[in-house]
ZAMARGU-4260 file (C-alpha; in steps of 0.2 Angstrom, whole numbers, plus 5000, padded with zeros to 4 digits):
<rodrens>
0) 5112/4764/5096 | 5105/4780/5103 | 5094/4785/5089 | 5083/4775/5080 | 5073/4785/5067
5) 5053/4781/5065 | 5051/4768/5052 | 5034/4770/5049 | 5035/4788/5041 | 5026/4797/5054
10) 5033/4812/5064 | 5037/4808/5081 | 5031/4820/5096 | 5047/4829/5098 | 5048/4832/5079
15) 5029/4839/5079 | 5033/4849/5095 | 5049/4857/5087 | 5040/4860/5070 | 5025/4869/5081
20) 5039/4880/5090 | 5047/4884/5075 | 5031/4891/5064 | 5025/4900/5081 | 5042/4909/5081
25) 5042/4913/5063 | 5024/4920/5066 | 5029/4931/5081 | 5044/4937/5071 | 5033/4944/5057
30) 5021/4951/5069 | 5010/4965/5066 | 5014/4984/5068 | 5010/4995/5082 | 4997/5007/5081
35) 5011/5021/5083 | 5019/5012/5068 | 5003/5012/5057 | 5000/5031/5061 | 5018/5036/5057
40) 5017/5027/5041 | 5001/5036/5037 | 5011/5053/5041 | 5026/5046/5029 | 5014/5043/5015
45) 5007/5060/5015 | 5024/5068/5016 | 5033/5057/5004 | 5033/5070/4991 | 5052/5075/4992
50) 5065/5067/4979 | 5079/5069/4992 | 5071/5061/5006 | 5071/5041/5009 | 5062/5031/5021
55) 5075/5021/5031 | 5063/5014/5045 | 5049/5017/5058 | 5052/5013/5076 | 5039/5004/5087
60) 5037/5021/5095 | 5031/5028/5079 | 5048/5038/5076 | 5050/5041/5057 | 5068/5039/5052
65) 5073/5045/5035 | 5089/5049/5026 | 5090/5065/5015 | 5097/5080/5009 | 5098/5097/5018
70) 5088/5105/5005 | 5071/5097/5007 | 5074/5094/5026 | 5064/5108/5033 | 5049/5105/5022
75) 5048/5087/5026 | 5049/5091/5044 | 5035/5104/5043 | 5025/5092/5034 | 5027/5079/5046
80) 5023/5091/5060 | 5007/5096/5051 | 5002/5078/5048 | 5005/5074/5067 | 4994/5090/5072
85) 4980/5082/5060 | 4981/5066/5068 | 4979/5073/5086 | 4964/5082/5081 | 4956/5065/5082
90) 4968/5058/5095 | 4972/5072/5107 | 4983/5060/5118 | 4994/5055/5104 | 5012/5056/5107
95) 5022/5058/5091 | 5040/5058/5092 | 5051/5070/5081 | 5056/5063/5065 | 5075/5061/5063
100) 5083/5065/5046 | 5101/5057/5043 | 5111/5067/5030 | 5114/5059/5014 | 5133/5057/5009
105) 5137/5070/4995
</rodrens>
């Protein structure tokens, strides 16, 4: 027989290693956000006042991507630009990518 299970109930070294690798991989997949994402989320929270604008995602570079109606798009973009300027006051070298507004289907 090519495989003989451990009979004493203890995990074999290979199984322990496999479990450790799986747990490590799972931990890396849930990893923390980048600083750019944290700042982008702060901007989003301050501008999340428009009923037709919905957050889709925040990229690792800090780009906010939303879906929304054209009626509130310009006010939302103005709010996000103002918040970016405010953040640059304390971090002058901060690079803030422009948000993207994907149109919602009618």
